VOGU-3710 file (C-alpha; in Angstrom, 3 decimals, decimal comma):
1> xxxxxxxxxx> 11,599/-24,655/134,252  9,108/-26,112/136,841  10,677/-25,706/140,426  13,675/-24,269/138,527  15,112/-27,868/138,133  15,224/-30,632/135,557  14,897/-33,560/137,911  12,448/-34,052/141,110  15,344/-34,870/143,398  17,055/-31,513/142,637
11> xxxxxxxxxx> 14,064/-29,486/144,054  15,491/-27,556/147,043  14,490/-25,102/149,520  14,781/-22,087/149,573  16,223/-22,442/146,091  17,807/-24,993/143,992  21,774/-24,850/143,764  23,387/-25,087/140,349  26,816/-26,870/140,013  29,722/-25,874/137,945
21> xxxxxxxxxx> 32,241/-28,767/137,919  33,398/-31,959/140,018  36,441/-33,819/140,430  36,917/-37,116/142,275  34,434/-36,985/145,257  34,187/-33,201/145,267  32,224/-30,724/143,527  32,063/-26,947/143,146  28,859/-24,763/142,588  28,693/-21,655/140,457
31> xxxxxxxxxx> 29,476/-19,544/143,374  32,593/-21,452/143,952  31,570/-23,181/147,012  33,303/-26,621/147,537  31,320/-29,765/148,591  32,096/-33,446/149,536  29,855/-35,258/147,046  27,389/-38,017/148,324  24,917/-37,783/145,421  27,617/-39,094/143,030
41> xxxxxxxxxx> 25,625/-38,552/139,971  22,434/-40,023/141,436  24,543/-43,139/142,198  26,227/-43,528/138,684  29,848/-42,076/139,554  31,503/-44,927/141,442  34,573/-43,851/139,795  34,353/-40,239/140,920  33,644/-37,268/138,712  35,964/-36,757/135,769
51> xxxxxxxxxx> 37,684/-39,947/135,902  40,663/-39,567/133,639  40,214/-42,848/131,795  36,509/-41,869/130,970  37,639/-38,306/130,029  40,151/-39,894/127,637  37,853/-42,491/126,170  35,107/-39,758/125,615  37,487/-37,263/123,998  38,997/-40,056/121,846
61> xxxxxxxxxx> 35,361/-40,860/120,408  34,320/-37,324/120,155  37,092/-36,931/117,416  35,691/-40,060/115,640  32,070/-38,994/115,820  29,307/-38,555/118,236  26,633/-40,270/116,342  27,346/-42,576/113,431  23,729/-43,825/112,605  25,036/-47,388/112,656
71> xxxxxxxxxx> 26,266/-50,122/114,681  29,740/-49,793/116,015  32,293/-52,176/117,663  32,106/-50,367/120,963  28,713/-51,652/121,519  29,968/-55,235/121,040  32,683/-54,798/123,260  30,471/-52,974/125,763  28,133/-55,996/125,688  30,840/-58,777/126,209
81> xxxxxxxxxx> 32,027/-56,936/129,275  28,493/-56,901/130,643  28,265/-60,648/129,735  31,568/-61,365/131,688  30,327/-59,472/134,771  26,712/-60,593/134,972  26,214/-64,409/134,466  22,365/-64,037/133,735  23,018/-61,551/130,803  22,936/-63,909/127,977
91> xxxxxxxxxx> 21,767/-61,167/125,490  21,000/-57,328/125,897  19,391/-54,489/124,369  20,855/-51,000/124,999  18,697/-47,873/125,699  19,347/-44,407/126,726  18,287/-44,422/130,344  17,132/-46,756/133,305  13,510/-45,721/132,728  13,733/-46,578/129,081
101> xxxxxxxxxx> 15,312/-50,040/129,818  12,517/-50,719/132,407  9,920/-49,660/129,921  11,352/-52,181/127,426  11,801/-55,099/130,100  7,837/-54,780/130,977  7,121/-55,171/127,297  9,420/-57,979/126,670  8,111/-59,779/129,537  4,459/-59,342/128,340
111> xxxxxxxxxx> 5,445/-60,295/124,853  7,180/-63,357/125,819  4,622/-64,790/128,055  1,503/-63,532/126,433  0,264/-62,187/129,751  -0,489/-58,586/130,685  0,143/-58,001/134,299  3,492/-57,376/136,240  3,521/-57,464/140,059  5,623/-54,836/141,932
121> xxxxxxxxxx> 6,241/-54,121/145,576  4,641/-50,984/147,116  6,762/-47,940/146,954  9,477/-49,395/144,713  11,024/-47,160/142,081  11,433/-48,195/138,561  11,617/-44,987/136,812  8,962/-42,583/135,803  7,078/-44,444/133,115  3,138/-44,915/133,775
131> xxxxxxxxxx> 3,626/-48,617/134,628  6,400/-48,098/136,961  4,593/-45,229/138,721  1,662/-47,440/139,702  1,387/-48,043/143,447  -1,953/-48,106/145,306  -3,719/-44,705/144,982  -5,533/-44,887/141,595  -7,093/-41,613/141,995  -3,631/-40,046/142,236
141> xxxxxxxxxx> -2,344/-42,010/139,278  -5,273/-40,298/137,379  -4,418/-36,795/138,580  -0,886/-37,452/137,195  -1,906/-38,540/133,623  -1,945/-42,169/134,176  -5,052/-43,954/132,579  -6,938/-46,214/134,706  -6,335/-49,072/132,193  -2,676/-48,830/132,891
151> xxxxxxxxxx> -3,488/-49,179/136,514  -5,187/-52,540/135,991  -2,142/-54,113/134,384  -0,094/-53,557/137,608  -0,455/-55,595/140,788  0,981/-54,056/144,018  1,967/-56,101/147,006  3,390/-55,077/150,260  7,190/-54,941/150,437  9,130/-57,904/151,700
161> xxxxxxxxxx> 6,063/-60,127/152,059  6,448/-63,579/150,724  2,911/-64,738/151,608  1,279/-61,746/149,854  3,300/-62,389/146,774  2,477/-66,071/146,609  -1,212/-65,242/147,187  -1,074/-62,739/144,412  0,561/-65,146/142,000  -1,673/-67,869/142,762
171> xxxxxxxxxx> -4,845/-66,019/142,435  -4,219/-64,616/139,070  -3,067/-66,493/135,876  -2,457/-63,367/133,819  0,718/-62,352/135,640  3,786/-62,302/133,254  6,426/-61,136/135,986  7,548/-59,865/139,297  9,717/-56,884/139,375  12,113/-56,220/142,292
181> xxxxxxxxxx> 13,989/-53,279/142,867  17,622/-54,595/143,427  18,741/-51,388/145,475  16,309/-52,136/148,198  17,684/-53,231/151,366  16,112/-56,738/152,180  17,307/-59,852/153,979  18,871/-62,309/151,411  16,247/-65,027/152,656  13,451/-62,731/151,306
191> xxxxxxxxxx> 15,149/-62,277/148,039  16,161/-66,042/147,520  12,410/-66,763/148,733  11,035/-64,505/146,039  13,081/-66,438/143,571  11,710/-69,514/144,745  8,156/-68,263/144,871  8,348/-67,186/141,328  9,877/-70,456/140,000  7,116/-72,259/141,743
201> xxxxxxxxxx> 4,263/-70,276/140,411  6,145/-70,260/136,885  6,257/-66,538/136,634  9,261/-64,724/135,419  11,529/-62,710/137,868  12,815/-59,189/136,906  15,527/-57,485/138,874  15,881/-53,791/138,368  19,627/-53,345/138,924  19,804/-49,682/137,602
211> xxxxxxxxxx> 21,234/-48,482/140,902  22,661/-51,773/142,452  24,296/-53,085/139,119  28,060/-52,914/139,287  27,684/-51,500/142,855  26,470/-54,097/145,198  28,751/-56,606/143,300  30,107/-56,799/139,680  26,837/-58,581/138,876  24,697/-56,278/141,164
221> xxxxxxxxxx> 22,307/-57,398/143,767  21,731/-60,863/141,918  25,388/-61,516/142,205  25,796/-60,477/145,760  22,857/-62,391/146,906  23,388/-65,312/144,735  20,219/-65,636/142,496  19,498/-65,855/138,751  16,826/-63,656/137,363  15,150/-64,213/134,205
231> xxxxxxxxxx> 15,806/-60,659/133,090  17,518/-57,400/134,548  18,055/-53,823/133,756  21,151/-51,673/134,194  22,051/-47,969/133,794  23,907/-45,312/135,731  27,427/-47,072/136,365  26,710/-49,086/133,250  27,590/-46,149/130,990  30,350/-44,572/133,232
241> xxxxxxxxxx> 27,923/-41,797/134,320  26,754/-40,829/130,814  23,256/-41,507/129,402  22,841/-45,284/128,787  20,905/-48,149/129,831  20,328/-51,703/128,993  17,874/-54,699/129,582  19,539/-58,172/129,634  18,820/-61,679/130,500  17,707/-64,970/129,168
251> xxxxxxxxxx> 18,268/-64,949/125,361  14,826/-66,214/124,384  13,208/-63,339/126,293  15,615/-60,594/124,897  14,936/-62,017/121,348  11,227/-60,822/121,532  12,799/-57,684/120,109  13,950/-57,719/116,420  12,595/-58,681/113,074  9,072/-59,945/113,508
261> xxxxxxxxxx> 8,787/-58,922/117,425  8,987/-55,761/119,283  10,091/-52,704/117,376  12,880/-50,727/119,100  14,093/-47,678/117,599  15,882/-44,982/119,627  18,187/-42,445/118,213  20,660/-42,674/120,923  20,678/-46,482/121,700  24,254/-47,482/122,352
271> xxxxxxxxxx> 25,418/-43,912/121,464  29,141/-44,270/120,762  30,070/-41,695/123,354  28,273/-43,589/126,128  29,479/-46,800/124,803  33,016/-45,427/125,123  32,471/-44,353/128,643  30,728/-47,544/129,473  33,632/-49,759/128,195  36,111/-47,739/129,979
281> xxxxxxxxxx> 34,100/-47,828/133,329  33,275/-51,572/133,193  36,801/-52,322/132,372  38,189/-50,664/135,364  35,532/-52,221/137,519  36,302/-55,644/136,128  39,966/-55,451/136,816  40,624/-53,111/139,860  39,211/-53,159/143,487  36,817/-50,221/142,838
291> xxxxxxxxxx> 33,822/-51,826/144,571  36,018/-53,042/147,556  37,383/-49,474/147,908  33,965/-47,925/147,911  32,339/-50,366/150,341  35,030/-49,981/152,780  34,685/-46,133/152,735  30,916/-46,703/153,240  31,658/-48,757/156,189  33,816/-46,111/157,771
301> xxxxxxxxxx> 31,288/-43,621/157,277  28,322/-45,790/158,594  30,437/-46,450/161,641  31,328/-42,821/162,109  27,689/-41,701/161,989  26,644/-44,183/164,449  29,354/-43,056/166,794  28,080/-39,457/166,207  24,464/-40,376/166,937  25,378/-42,311/170,023
311> xxxxxxxxxx> 27,371/-39,410/171,605  24,600/-36,842/170,624  22,153/-39,268/172,098  20,106/-39,124/168,845  17,880/-42,263/168,314  18,563/-44,113/164,971  21,533/-45,436/163,095  23,402/-45,598/160,018  22,899/-48,615/157,705  23,232/-49,917/154,062
321> xxxxxxxxxx> 24,627/-52,581/151,742  27,807/-52,472/149,784  28,831/-48,719/149,225  25,312/-47,244/149,957  24,717/-45,605/153,234  21,395/-44,732/154,795  20,539/-43,191/158,138  17,508/-43,398/160,281  16,851/-40,511/162,637  14,370/-41,094/165,452
331> xxxxxxxxxx> 13,731/-44,708/164,460  15,933/-47,471/165,782  17,765/-49,843/163,376  20,014/-52,873/164,012  23,462/-51,552/162,796  24,985/-54,805/163,644  23,289/-56,424/160,762  24,198/-55,763/157,147  20,564/-56,148/155,788  18,882/-54,356/158,573
341> xxxxxxxxxx> 16,146/-51,572/157,957  14,444/-49,127/160,493  12,135/-50,712/162,949  8,980/-48,568/161,889  7,071/-49,930/164,807  9,086/-48,095/167,229  10,436/-44,536/167,543  9,407/-41,409/166,006  10,946/-40,408/162,489  12,158/-36,930/162,170
351> xxxxxxxxxx> 9,592/-34,519/160,199  10,090/-33,475/156,553  10,717/-29,978/157,807  13,590/-31,266/159,940  14,887/-33,149/157,040  14,882/-29,815/154,979  16,768/-28,061/157,900  19,305/-30,971/158,030  20,051/-30,690/154,402  20,475/-26,935/154,587
361> xxxxxxxxxx> 22,900/-27,341/157,452  24,996/-29,990/155,531  24,941/-27,783/152,537  26,344/-24,886/154,797  28,956/-27,199/156,046  30,137/-28,199/152,555  28,467/-31,732/152,178  26,429/-32,305/149,009  23,687/-34,623/149,671  23,179/-36,304/153,017
371> xxxxxxxxxx> 25,965/-38,633/153,746  23,417/-40,858/155,633  21,448/-41,137/152,204  23,723/-41,469/149,384  26,261/-43,748/147,306  30,026/-43,454/147,749  32,737/-43,657/145,070  36,074/-45,295/145,097  37,714/-41,740/145,100  36,400/-41,038/148,750
381> xxxxxxxxxx> 39,453/-41,147/151,150  39,548/-41,677/154,817  40,398/-38,009/155,083  37,064/-37,238/153,228  35,103/-39,490/155,532  36,607/-38,109/158,731  35,993/-34,430/157,551  32,336/-35,357/156,712  31,811/-36,725/160,098  32,988/-33,570/161,664
391> xxxxxxxxxx> 30,772/-31,632/159,175  27,794/-34,116/160,007  28,190/-33,664/163,651  28,163/-29,821/163,273  25,109/-29,835/161,152  23,311/-31,904/163,523  24,091/-29,597/166,367  23,039/-26,663/164,275  19,793/-28,416/163,660  19,394/-29,145/167,421
401> xxxxx> 19,630/-25,468/168,299  16,240/-25,167/166,539  14,800/-27,792/168,879  13,968/-30,129/165,876  16,366/-32,806/166,942
//
């Protein structure tokens, strides 16, 4: 396997680590080492590893069949849960991943409007499809197998720049939609303004909630900020940590799929195992304070990291929205503002080599994934957070010995 891994984010120096099992907020590797987990299934495990309700739901469905080559009542129940949680989800179509859902969303938007171009923000991530990968370096795209013709259908504008967005929409009448990454930390006034600009220019708004869905709020980023996109995509938490995704939104847009419209096969669309896990997970999220607990633990972790950085006189700070935690090292950030991001005009960020050293030090301390760049679950406890802060300080001190921080 290239790099010895099956996901780009699992590439590690000096070698990748293979995991064996997980329970709640902890994981164990094949050598028996224990870690407090802040990767949380790339953000999908807000209920923690091996949640008993999900395990039971999957086991029960396994006995009934893993693939029935037909529709099931589970997918109907799953869709009704999504509709209750996400007001903009009038109709939906299920997929096997967030990347697939985003690919279908692009196709639906083009089919519905009859226009060919999508606007995205520079550096935003929407999966690994050709369209999603387009940024600004066309030569790089061609080196990685993306045809120039694909690049011509994507318009890239600077992040969080309403003027640039408005100019792009005003100067091209072949734009079908704007896609926004819901997990990006941006001031609410920008997101609300983006919705206003798209409405004024009569362009559709697509919010990618693959990571933020059922985490930022029960309705994702759109629910927390209070906007109504035309179309959205969900994955990760949607399927309780199993493979699964969906595109949801205005009925007339979703109805571009079907007889006489977009053909949409897919062997594992709404697979009953994923549907069973999704129903179990979303039912818990609908009825229990899962998001509130995870957010409280994230707040405790952010505050603790900021205390550690102050005491060690390391410039920067921990920040984030809902149950996400990010840390800026070397560059200041307004830790008193929920939607703040690092002030890149000041300070000097730590180098890529220093990030590798810190990651290695954290692993040696028993922390999986930088706690300052992760997603918390509702199974993290105050004891887990307090232990993490001790280990985080020890890791920083270890890196400091090398003179890197």
